[in-house]
C-alpha positions in Angstrom: 175.6 146.6 -60.8 172.9 144.2 -61.9 174.0 140.6 -62.3 175.5 139.9 -65.7 173.4 136.8 -66.0 170.2 138.8 -66.4 169.3 138.8 -70.1 169.6 142.2 -71.9 166.7 143.8 -73.6 167.7 144.5 -77.2 166.5 147.9 -78.5 166.9 149.6 -81.9 167.6 153.2 -82.7 164.0 153.8 -83.8 162.7 152.4 -80.5 165.1 154.6 -78.5 164.2 157.8 -80.3 160.5 157.0 -80.1 160.8 156.3 -76.4 162.7 159.6 -75.7 160.1 161.6 -77.6 157.3 159.8 -75.7 158.7 160.2 -72.2 159.8 163.7 -73.1 156.2 164.7 -74.0 157.1 165.7 -77.6 154.5 163.5 -79.3 151.5 165.3 -77.8 151.5 168.5 -75.9 150.2 168.3 -72.4 147.4 170.5 -71.0 148.6 173.6 -69.1 148.9 173.1 -65.4 151.4 172.6 -62.6 151.7 168.9 -63.1 152.3 169.3 -66.8 155.0 171.9 -66.2 156.7 169.6 -63.7 156.7 166.7 -66.2 158.0 168.9 -69.0 160.9 169.9 -66.7 161.4 166.4 -65.3 165.2 166.5 -66.0 165.4 170.2 -66.0 165.2 172.7 -68.9 168.5 174.4 -69.8 168.0 178.1 -70.0 171.5 179.4 -70.8 170.2 180.9 -74.1 167.6 183.6 -73.4 164.2 182.0 -72.8 165.3 178.6 -74.2 163.5 176.9 -71.3 160.3 178.8 -72.2 160.5 177.4 -75.8 161.2 173.9 -74.4 158.0 174.2 -72.3 156.1 175.3 -75.4 157.3 172.2 -77.3 155.7 170.1 -74.6 152.8 172.0 -73.0 149.7 173.6 -74.6 149.0 177.3 -73.9 152.5 178.4 -72.9 152.8 182.2 -72.7 155.9 184.4 -72.6 155.5 184.6 -68.8 155.1 180.8 -68.2 158.7 180.4 -67.1 157.7 182.4 -64.0 155.0 180.0 -63.0 154.8 179.2 -59.3 155.5 175.5 -60.1 159.0 176.4 -61.5 162.3 177.8 -60.2 165.6 178.8 -61.6 169.1 177.8 -60.5 172.6 177.0 -61.6 172.0 173.4 -62.3 173.8 170.6 -64.1 177.3 171.7 -65.2 176.4 175.0 -63.5 174.3 176.1 -66.5 171.2 178.2 -65.9 168.2 175.8 -65.6 164.5 176.0 -65.0 163.4 173.1 -62.8 160.3 172.1 -60.9 160.3 174.1 -57.7 159.4 171.1 -55.5 162.5 169.3 -57.0 165.0 172.1 -56.4 167.1 170.0 -54.1 167.6 167.3 -56.7 169.2 169.7 -59.2 171.3 171.4 -56.5 172.2 169.1 -53.6 172.1 166.1 -56.0 175.3 167.6 -57.5 177.2 168.3 -54.2 180.7 167.0 -54.6 181.4 163.7 -52.8 185.0 164.6 -51.9 185.8 166.6 -48.8 187.7 169.3 -50.7 184.9 170.0 -53.3 182.2 169.9 -50.6 184.1 172.3 -48.4 184.6 174.7 -51.3 180.9 174.7 -52.1 179.8 175.2 -48.5 182.4 178.0 -47.8 181.2 179.8 -50.9 177.6 179.5 -49.8 178.5 180.8 -46.4 180.3 183.7 -47.9 177.4 184.6 -50.1 174.9 184.2 -47.3 176.9 186.5 -45.1 177.4 189.1 -47.8 173.8 189.2 -49.0 172.3 189.1 -45.5 168.8 188.5 -46.8 169.1 190.9 -49.8 169.0 190.1 -53.5 171.5 191.4 -56.0 173.2 190.5 -59.3 176.1 188.1 -59.6 178.2 190.9 -61.1 177.7 193.1 -58.0 178.5 190.1 -55.8 181.6 189.4 -57.8 182.9 193.0 -57.6 182.2 193.1 -53.8 183.8 189.8 -53.0 186.5 189.8 -55.7 185.3 186.6 -57.2 184.0 185.4 -60.6 182.1 182.4 -61.8 183.4 180.4 -58.9 180.4 181.8 -56.9 178.4 179.2 -58.8 180.0 176.4 -56.8 177.7 177.4 -54.0 174.7 176.3 -56.0 175.4 172.7 -55.3 174.6 173.2 -51.6 171.0 173.9 -52.3 171.3 177.3 -50.7 171.4 179.5 -53.8 168.6 180.5 -56.1 168.6 182.9 -59.1 166.4 184.8 -61.5 167.6 185.5 -65.0 165.3 187.2 -67.4 167.4 186.5 -70.5 169.2 189.8 -70.5 171.7 191.5 -68.1 173.0 189.7 -65.1 171.1 187.1 -63.0 169.8 188.1 -59.6 171.1 185.9 -56.8 169.8 185.2 -53.3 170.3 182.5 -50.6 167.6 180.1 -49.3 167.5 177.4 -46.7 168.7 174.0 -48.0 166.2 171.2 -48.1 166.5 168.5 -45.5 167.5 165.6 -47.8 170.7 163.6 -47.9 172.8 164.6 -51.0 173.1 160.9 -51.9 169.4 160.5 -51.9 169.0 163.6 -54.0 171.6 162.3 -56.4 169.9 158.9 -56.7 166.6 160.6 -57.7 168.5 162.9 -60.1 169.9 159.8 -61.7 166.5 158.3 -62.0 165.3 161.5 -63.8 168.3 161.3 -66.1 167.6 157.6 -66.9 163.9 158.3 -67.6 164.5 161.2 -70.1 167.9 160.2 -71.6 167.7 156.4 -71.3 169.0 153.9 -72.2 172.2 155.3 -70.9 175.2 154.7 -68.6 176.7 156.0 -65.4 179.5 157.9 -67.2 176.8 159.6 -69.3 175.1 160.7 -66.1 178.4 162.0 -64.7 179.0 164.1 -67.8 175.5 165.5 -68.0 175.3 166.4 -64.3 178.8 167.6 -64.0 179.7 165.3 -61.1 182.5 162.7 -60.6 182.3 159.3 -62.2 182.4 157.8 -58.7 179.4 159.7 -57.6 177.5 158.7 -60.8 178.5 155.0 -60.4 177.4 155.0 -56.8 174.0 156.5 -57.8 173.5 153.9 -60.4 174.5 151.2 -58.0 172.0 152.5 -55.5 169.3 152.0 -58.1 170.4 148.4 -58.8 167.0 146.8 -58.2 165.3 149.4 -60.4 167.5 149.0 -63.5 167.1 146.8 -66.6 170.2 145.9 -68.7 169.8 146.9 -72.3 171.7 146.2 -75.5 171.4 149.2 -77.8 173.3 150.2 -81.0 175.8 151.9 -78.6 176.5 148.8 -76.6 175.5 147.8 -73.0 173.4 150.4 -71.3 170.7 150.7 -68.6 167.1 151.6 -68.5 164.7 152.1 -65.7 162.8 148.8 -65.3 159.6 150.8 -65.0 160.2 152.2 -68.5 160.4 148.8 -70.2 156.8 148.9 -71.3 157.2 152.3 -72.8 160.3 151.2 -74.6 158.5 148.1 -76.0 155.3 150.0 -76.8 153.8 149.6 -80.3 155.0 152.0 -82.9 153.1 155.3 -82.9 152.9 157.8 -85.7 156.1 159.9 -86.0 156.2 162.9 -83.8 154.7 166.1 -85.1 157.1 168.8 -86.0 158.7 170.9 -83.2 161.2 173.8 -83.1 163.4 172.7 -80.2 165.5 175.5 -78.7 169.3 175.5 -78.1 170.1 173.1 -75.3 166.7 171.3 -75.4 166.9 168.0 -73.5 166.0 166.0 -76.6 169.4 166.8 -78.2 171.4 167.7 -75.1 173.7 164.8 -75.9 177.4 164.1 -76.0 179.7 161.5 -77.7 178.2 158.5 -79.4 174.7 159.6 -78.4 174.9 162.4 -80.9 175.6 159.9 -83.7 172.6 157.9 -82.6 170.4 160.9 -83.0 172.0 162.4 -86.1 173.9 159.7 -88.0 175.4 162.1 -90.6 178.7 163.6 -89.4 178.3 166.8 -91.4 174.8 167.4 -90.0 176.1 166.8 -86.5 178.7 169.6 -87.0 175.9 172.0 -88.0 173.8 171.2 -84.9 176.4 170.8 -82.2 178.6 173.8 -83.1 181.7 174.8 -81.1 180.0 177.9 -79.7 176.3 178.6 -79.3 174.2 175.7 -80.6 171.3 176.5 -82.9 167.8 175.1 -82.3 166.8 171.8 -83.8 164.1 171.2 -86.3 162.2 168.0 -85.5 160.1 166.7 -88.5 158.5 163.2 -88.7 160.5 161.9 -85.8 164.0 163.0 -87.1 166.2 166.0 -86.6 165.9 167.5 -90.1 167.5 170.9 -89.8 168.5 173.8 -87.6 167.0 177.2 -86.7 168.0 180.5 -85.1 166.1 183.5 -84.0 167.0 187.2 -84.1 164.2 189.3 -82.5 161.1 188.5 -84.6 162.9 186.7 -87.4 163.2 182.9 -87.3 165.8 181.6 -89.8 165.4 177.9 -90.7 168.0 175.7 -92.4 166.4 172.4 -93.5 168.7 169.5 -94.3 166.3 167.9 -96.8 163.6 168.9 -99.2 160.4 169.5 -97.4 156.9 169.2 -98.8 154.8 172.4 -99.1 152.6 171.0 -96.3 155.6 170.6 -94.0 156.9 174.1 -94.7 153.5 175.6 -94.0 153.3 173.6 -90.7 156.8 174.8 -89.7 155.9 178.4 -90.4 152.7 178.0 -88.3 154.8 176.5 -85.5 157.3 179.3 -85.7 154.4 181.8 -85.6 153.1 180.3 -82.4 156.4 180.6 -80.5 155.6 182.5 -77.3 158.4 185.0 -77.7 158.5 187.9 -75.2 158.4 191.3 -76.8 157.2 190.0 -80.2 153.7 191.5 -80.9 153.7 191.9 -84.6 154.1 188.4 -85.8 157.1 186.2 -86.6 158.9 186.4 -90.0 160.2 183.1 -91.2 163.3 183.1 -93.5 164.3 179.8 -95.2 168.0 179.1 -95.8 168.2 176.5 -98.5 
């Protein structure tokens, strides 16, 4: 990696969180359009919870509607760690081929599964359940996604529809390098092992990707130790302090808190609060107020239940209720009911 003699930029927790909100477009919503949607999904938007990606788009882009996840600029696939993701359509290869195993056994398994799916479907589209019953397989059919030859559509209920596509003409190593660049931009400062965990690839693949970016990386000393930042992001990291981010209701799995290990303690220092956000099963959403995660929220149909971790001013509560009422929830046409758990 980069020479050890290079001085490390020292950054604070406050700088890191402000940087991540800034590059993650959480400070100011972008105007609706293909470019804004692509920027909002720069590192992909996890969509494992029904319409989570839609609500992540809403947190970043103005004018998001219940159907925006179907925009022509976006696509769905089984992405990092084989979770359902919404990604920029033009970047489909990064989130698929960029995760193709680097070992012969893993690559052969993925390619054979893709071949099997392609032969079975023969140009048709059907659900993964129907494919599983016909071929006698289960979730292992998702291994084929890393070949760049499998696309899906999941509407948030029932089983996803699956079909095969032609893989992009890009070397998997090049796709992985760009995927690492995306990860560094949205989750930086970070490390190669962190990239491996997030993407669901081997540590060797992640280390090789970071090494291939050697000339583009800046060594950083953060509260978590020695890490890396894209050199192009140094100015954004050093930027003058801006007003704390406006409040946002971030859905389960949103990129801002899609963290593991020590990164969780950086975002939420209190252990008891971490346990309430990153639960053993389905994560709740995160309440972002004045630049800090300040509670959790869940939704059941048209009811949004909010659990704040601290006393909120009447103005903040009113603003949170307004934010909840603006959520572009499909099938909700009679307004959102907010319930406070205190």
